[in-house]
C-alpha positions in Angstrom: 66.3 -2.6 -46.5 66.3 -2.8 -42.7 67.8 0.0 -40.6 70.1 -2.7 -38.8 71.4 -4.0 -42.2 72.1 -0.3 -43.5 74.0 0.5 -40.1 76.0 -2.8 -40.7 76.9 -1.9 -44.3 77.7 1.7 -43.1 80.2 0.5 -40.4 81.7 -2.1 -42.9 82.3 0.8 -45.3 83.8 3.0 -42.9 86.0 0.1 -41.6 87.2 -0.7 -45.2 87.8 3.0 -46.0 90.0 3.4 -42.6 91.8 0.0 -43.5 92.9 1.5 -46.9 93.8 5.0 -45.6 95.4 4.5 -42.1 96.0 0.9 -41.6 94.3 -2.1 -40.1 95.0 -1.2 -36.5 93.9 2.3 -36.7 90.9 1.1 -38.6 89.8 -1.4 -36.1 90.1 1.3 -33.5 87.8 3.8 -35.5 85.2 1.3 -35.9 85.2 0.1 -32.3 84.8 3.8 -31.1 82.1 4.4 -33.8 80.3 1.0 -32.5 80.5 2.2 -28.8 79.0 5.6 -29.7 76.2 3.8 -31.5 75.5 1.8 -28.5 75.6 4.6 -26.3 73.0 6.2 -28.5 70.7 3.1 -28.1 71.3 3.1 -24.4 70.1 6.9 -24.1 67.0 5.9 -26.3 66.4 3.1 -23.9 66.6 5.3 -20.8 64.1 7.9 -22.4 61.8 4.9 -23.4 61.8 3.7 -19.8 61.3 7.1 -18.3 58.4 7.7 -20.7 56.7 4.4 -20.1 56.7 5.4 -16.4 54.8 8.5 -16.9 50.9 8.8 -16.8 49.0 7.9 -20.1 48.8 10.7 -22.4 52.4 11.8 -21.9 53.9 13.2 -25.3 56.1 10.7 -27.1 59.8 11.7 -26.7 61.5 12.9 -29.8 63.8 10.3 -31.5 65.4 9.6 -34.7 65.1 6.7 -37.2 64.1 3.4 -35.8 63.4 4.8 -32.2 61.1 7.2 -33.6 59.0 4.6 -35.1 59.2 2.3 -31.9 58.0 5.1 -29.6 55.1 5.8 -31.9 54.2 2.2 -32.3 54.4 1.6 -28.4 52.3 4.9 -28.0 49.5 3.6 -30.3 49.5 0.3 -28.5 49.2 2.0 -25.0 46.3 4.4 -26.3 44.5 1.6 -27.6 44.9 -0.6 -24.4 43.8 2.4 -22.5 40.7 3.0 -24.7 39.9 -0.6 -24.3 40.2 -0.4 -20.5 38.1 2.7 -20.4 35.3 1.0 -22.5 35.4 -1.8 -20.1 35.2 0.3 -17.1 32.2 2.0 -18.4 30.6 -1.2 -19.4 31.1 -2.4 -15.8 29.9 0.9 -14.4 26.6 0.6 -16.7 26.1 -2.9 -15.5 26.5 -1.9 -11.8 24.1 0.8 -12.2 21.6 -1.3 -14.2 21.9 -3.9 -11.4 21.3 -1.2 -8.8 18.1 0.0 -10.5 16.4 -3.5 -10.7 13.3 -3.7 -8.9 14.4 -7.0 -7.7 17.0 -7.6 -5.1 20.4 -9.1 -6.4 23.1 -10.8 -4.5 26.2 -12.3 -5.8 27.8 -15.0 -3.8 31.3 -16.5 -4.1 32.3 -20.2 -4.2 31.9 -20.5 -0.1 28.6 -18.6 -0.3 30.0 -15.4 1.2 28.5 -12.2 -0.1 30.4 -10.5 -2.9 28.0 -7.9 -4.1 24.5 -6.7 -3.2 22.2 -4.0 -4.8 20.3 -1.5 -2.6 17.0 -3.4 -3.1 18.6 -6.6 -1.7 19.6 -4.5 1.3 16.1 -3.7 1.9 14.6 -6.8 1.5 16.9 -9.0 3.5 17.8 -6.4 6.1 21.5 -6.4 4.9 24.1 -3.6 5.0 26.8 -3.5 1.9 29.2 -1.7 4.0 29.3 -4.3 6.8 28.0 -7.6 5.3 30.0 -7.9 2.1 32.4 -10.7 2.9 30.0 -12.4 5.3 28.5 -15.8 4.8 25.0 -15.2 3.9 23.7 -17.9 5.9 25.1 -16.0 9.0 22.7 -13.1 8.2 19.5 -14.7 6.8 19.1 -17.8 9.3 16.0 -19.3 8.0 16.1 -23.0 7.8 14.4 -23.3 4.5 16.8 -20.6 3.0 19.9 -22.4 4.2 18.6 -25.6 2.6 17.7 -23.9 -0.6 21.4 -22.5 -0.7 22.9 -26.0 0.1 20.7 -27.7 -2.7 21.7 -25.0 -5.1 25.4 -25.5 -4.4 25.3 -29.3 -4.5 23.4 -29.6 -8.0 25.1 -26.4 -9.6 21.8 -25.8 -11.2 19.0 -23.1 -11.1 16.9 -23.7 -8.1 13.1 -23.8 -8.0 12.0 -20.4 -6.4 11.7 -20.3 -2.7 9.1 -18.4 -0.7 10.1 -17.3 2.6 9.5 -14.7 5.4 13.0 -13.7 6.6 12.9 -12.2 10.2 15.2 -9.3 9.0 12.9 -8.5 6.2 10.2 -7.1 8.6 7.6 -9.8 7.9 7.9 -9.5 4.0 6.8 -12.4 1.8 10.0 -12.8 -0.5 10.4 -15.1 -3.6 14.2 -16.0 -4.0 15.6 -17.6 -7.0 19.3 -18.8 -7.4 21.2 -19.7 -10.3 25.0 -20.9 -10.9 27.2 -17.9 -11.8 30.7 -17.6 -13.0 33.2 -20.2 -11.6 31.2 -21.5 -8.8 29.5 -18.2 -7.6 25.8 -18.1 -7.2 23.4 -15.2 -8.2 20.4 -14.6 -6.1 17.3 -12.9 -7.3 14.8 -11.5 -4.6 11.4 -10.4 -5.5 8.9 -9.0 -2.8 5.5 -10.7 -3.0 4.1 -9.1 0.1 1.4 -7.1 -1.7 0.5 -10.0 -3.9 0.1 -12.3 -1.0 -1.8 -9.6 0.6 -4.2 -9.3 -2.4 -4.6 -13.1 -2.5 -5.6 -13.1 1.0 -8.0 -10.2 0.5 -9.7 -12.0 -2.4 -10.1 -15.3 -0.4 -11.7 -13.3 2.6 -13.7 -11.4 -0.2 -15.1 -14.6 -1.6 -15.7 -16.1 1.9 -17.6 -13.1 2.9 -19.8 -12.8 -0.1 -20.7 -16.6 0.3 -21.7 -15.9 3.8 -23.6 -12.6 3.1 -25.5 -14.3 0.4 -26.2 -17.7 2.3 -28.1 -16.2 5.1 -30.8 -14.5 3.2 -30.9 -17.1 0.5 -31.6 -19.6 3.4 -34.2 -17.5 4.8 -36.1 -16.8 1.4 -35.9 -20.7 0.6 -37.1 -21.5 4.1 -40.0 -19.2 4.1 -41.0 -20.1 0.6 -41.0 -24.0 1.4 -42.9 -23.2 4.5 -45.5 -21.3 2.4 -45.7 -23.9 -0.1 -46.1 -26.7 2.3 -48.7 -25.0 4.4 -50.5 -23.3 1.6 -53.7 -25.3 2.3 -53.9 -24.9 5.9 -52.1 -21.5 6.6 -54.1 -18.4 7.2 -53.8 -15.4 5.0 -52.0 -13.4 7.7 -49.5 -16.3 8.0 -48.9 -16.5 4.2 -48.4 -12.8 4.2 -45.8 -12.9 6.8 -43.9 -15.7 5.0 -44.0 -13.9 1.8 -43.0 -10.5 3.4 -40.0 -12.0 5.2 -39.0 -13.7 2.0 -39.3 -10.5 0.1 -37.4 -8.5 2.5 -34.4 -11.0 2.4 -34.5 -11.2 -1.4 -34.2 -7.3 -1.5 -31.4 -7.8 0.7 -29.6 -10.0 -1.8 -30.4 -7.6 -4.6 -28.8 -4.8 -2.6 -25.7 -6.8 -2.0 -25.4 -7.7 -5.6 -25.9 -4.1 -6.6 -23.3 -3.0 -4.3 -20.8 -5.5 -5.3 -21.4 -4.6 -9.1 -20.9 -1.0 -8.2 -17.7 -1.6 -6.2 -16.3 -3.9 -9.1 -17.3 -1.1 -11.5 -15.2 1.5 -9.5 -12.2 -0.6 -9.1 -12.1 -1.6 -12.9 -13.2 1.6 -14.7 -10.9 4.5 -15.8 -11.1 7.9 -14.4 -14.5 9.3 -14.0 -15.7 11.8 -16.6 -15.3 15.6 -15.7 -18.8 16.6 -15.8 -20.2 19.8 -14.2 -22.5 18.5 -11.3 -25.4 20.6 -10.0 -24.9 20.3 -6.3 -28.0 21.7 -5.2 -30.0 19.0 -7.2 -27.5 16.2 -6.0 -28.1 17.3 -2.2 -31.8 17.5 -2.7 -31.8 14.0 -4.1 -29.7 12.6 -1.2 -31.9 14.5 1.3 -35.1 12.8 -0.2 -33.6 9.4 0.0 -32.6 9.9 3.5 -36.0 11.2 4.7 -37.5 7.9 2.6 -35.2 5.7 4.7 -35.8 7.5 7.8 -39.6 7.3 7.5 -40.1 10.1 9.9 -38.0 8.6 12.7 -35.4 11.3 12.7 -34.9 15.0 12.4 -33.0 15.6 9.0 -31.6 19.0 8.1 -29.7 20.2 5.0 -27.2 23.0 5.1 -26.0 24.3 1.7 -23.4 27.1 2.1 -20.9 25.5 -0.4 -20.2 26.0 -4.1 -23.1 25.6 -6.7 -21.1 23.3 -8.9 -18.7 20.4 -8.6 -16.6 18.8 -11.2 -16.8 15.0 -11.4 -19.0 12.0 -11.9 -22.6 12.9 -10.5 -23.7 9.3 -10.3 -20.7 8.2 -8.5 -20.7 11.3 -6.0 -24.5 10.7 -5.5 -23.7 7.1 -4.4 -21.0 8.2 -2.1 -23.0 11.0 -0.4 -26.2 8.9 0.1 -24.1 6.0 1.6 -23.0 8.4 4.2 -26.3 9.6 4.8 -28.0 6.1 4.9 -25.4 4.9 7.5 -26.3 7.8 9.6 -30.1 6.9 9.5 -29.2 3.2 10.3 -27.0 3.9 13.2 -29.1 6.7 14.9 -31.8 5.8 17.3 -35.4 7.2 16.7 -35.8 10.7 17.4 -32.0 11.6 16.6 -30.6 14.6 14.9 -28.9 14.0 11.4 -27.3 17.0 9.6 -26.2 17.0 5.9 -23.8 19.9 5.4 -22.2 21.2 2.2 -19.5 23.8 2.9 -16.6 25.6 1.1 -13.3 25.9 3.1 -11.2 29.0 3.3 -8.2 27.1 1.4 -10.5 26.6 -1.7 -11.7 23.1 -0.9 -15.2 21.8 -0.2 -16.7 19.3 2.1 -19.9 17.3 2.4 -20.3 16.3 6.1 -22.9 13.8 7.8 -23.3 14.7 11.6 -25.5 12.5 13.6 -26.5 11.9 17.1 -26.2 8.2 16.8 -24.7 5.3 18.9 -20.9 6.3 18.0 -18.1 4.2 17.1 -15.2 3.0 19.2 -11.8 4.6 18.1 -10.1 1.3 17.3 -12.8 0.5 14.8 -12.5 3.7 12.6 -9.4 2.8 10.7 -11.1 -0.3 9.4 -14.5 1.1 8.6 -13.8 1.4 4.8 -12.9 -2.3 4.5 -15.4 -4.5 2.7 -17.8 -6.2 5.0 -16.3 -4.8 8.0 -19.1 -4.2 10.7 -18.7 -2.8 14.1 -21.9 -4.7 15.1 -22.7 -7.4 12.6 -26.2 -8.3 13.9 -27.2 -4.6 13.9 -26.0 -4.0 10.4 -27.8 -6.8 8.9 -31.0 -5.9 10.9 -30.7 -2.2 9.6 -30.5 -3.4 6.0 -26.7 -2.6 5.5 -24.6 -4.8 3.2 -21.2 -3.9 4.7 -19.9 -2.4 1.4 -21.2 1.2 1.6 -18.2 2.8 3.1 -16.1 0.8 0.8 -17.8 2.3 -2.0 -17.6 5.8 -0.4 -13.7 5.2 -0.3 -13.3 4.3 -3.8 -15.5 7.2 -5.1 -13.6 9.7 -3.2 -10.2 8.3 -4.3 -11.3 8.4 -7.9 -12.0 12.2 -7.4 -8.8 13.0 -5.4 -10.9 13.5 -2.4 -10.5 12.1 1.3 -12.8 10.6 4.0 -12.3 12.0 7.6 -14.1 10.1 10.2 -14.7 11.4 13.9 -16.9 9.4 16.4 -17.5 9.3 20.2 -19.4 6.4 21.7 -22.9 7.5 23.0 -22.5 10.9 21.4 -22.5 10.4 17.6 -20.4 10.5 14.6 -19.3 13.0 11.9 -18.3 11.7 8.3 -16.7 14.3 6.1 -16.0 13.9 2.4 -13.2 16.6 1.6 -13.0 17.4 -1.9 -9.9 19.3 -3.5 -10.0 22.9 -4.9 -9.7 21.7 -8.5 -13.0 19.9 -8.4 -14.8 23.2 -7.2 -16.4 25.8 -9.5 
C-alpha cells in the first residue's frame, strides 16, 4: 500500500474517531490542523531538498523519514550516476585531445564558416599558426595560397573528402605539405596536414643521382666505344703505336667505369646494410696497407709519411675503415701537385678519442665548397677530378663509413696552402 494511501486512511480514521468523540465541528478542526502540520512537514523537506541540491556533488544526503528519505536517496543515486557519466565523458574528451596533440600529422578543425575551432601543436608548426591568437580566425586569412583557398571552397561546396593538396605555404618556412580535407560534424571540416619535405628532398636527390650516374657513365663509355671503333676501322692501316694508344685510352676509361661501379656498389652497401660488425681491427696493419696504396697511387711524385702514435686496436669493420682511410689518402694524392708533402697521422686525443688525419700541401679548397664535399658527385673542379681518376663518390663513402662507426669528419683547408681531413672516432671504439 502506498504511503499516500496510508496517510489518507490514517487521516480518515482520526477524523472518524474525532467525530464520534467530540462532535463534527471539532473533528473537522482537528483534521485541518493535522493536515496543515503534515503540509508544513512536506514544506520543510522540500526546503531541505532544495538546499541539498544546491550543494557540491558528494554532499551527504540529509536525514529524512519515510517517503522523503527514499526520495533523497533516489535523487542522490541519480546525481552520482550523472556525475560519473560526465567524468567519463570528460576523461574520454581529454584522451581524444591528448591523442590528437600527439599525432605526427597536423590537425585543424574548422567550423561551418571555415574559421579555426581547434589546432594541434603539429599544425601550428607546419602552418605557422598560433592557437592563442588564431583560433576563431578564418583560416583563409592566415594561409593565403590561392590553391589552398580553392581547395577549401571545393571541399565546402561538395561536402566530400577532397583529393590531397600539395602546397608550400609561405608561413611554413618552405616546407612541402600535403593537406587532406574531410567533412566533420554538422558542416565542419577536418584538415590533416603532413610534412613531405624530406620525401620531396629524397626524390630530388634520387633524380639528381640518376642523372649524375648517367652522365658519369656516358663520358667514359663514349670514349671507349670511340677508340674501339677507330681501332677496328683502322686496323689494316694504323701503326702498332697508334693501336696501342687507342687500346690504352679505351682501357683507361673502362677502368674508370669499373671504379665508378665499384664505388656505387660500396655506397649502396653502406646505406642498406645493418650496423657493422664489432671486430678488433689491427690499426698498424690497416695503416700500412693505406700507406702502400697511397705510395702506389703517387708513383713517387709526393713525399708521403706515416705517423702512428695512437691506439693499437680499433673496434669496427676493418674493410669499411680501410676504404674510408684510403679514400682520404687518395684524395690528397690527386689534389697535391708533384713534389708536395702528404702526412698520414694516427693519434689518440686527451679525451680518449682517436683520429686519423690526412694533411697535404695541395691546392686547397675554398671555404664555400667545404660543406658540400661529402655530397655524391660534388666536385670543386670537375675537369681536374676526372683527369685525376676520381669518381666523385670517395668522400660520400667516407661520410657513410664514419657515421656507421659514430665518427665525424672534420675538414680544414686554405687555398694555395693545403688541406686537413680528420676522421675522429669515439672513445668506445678504442682499445
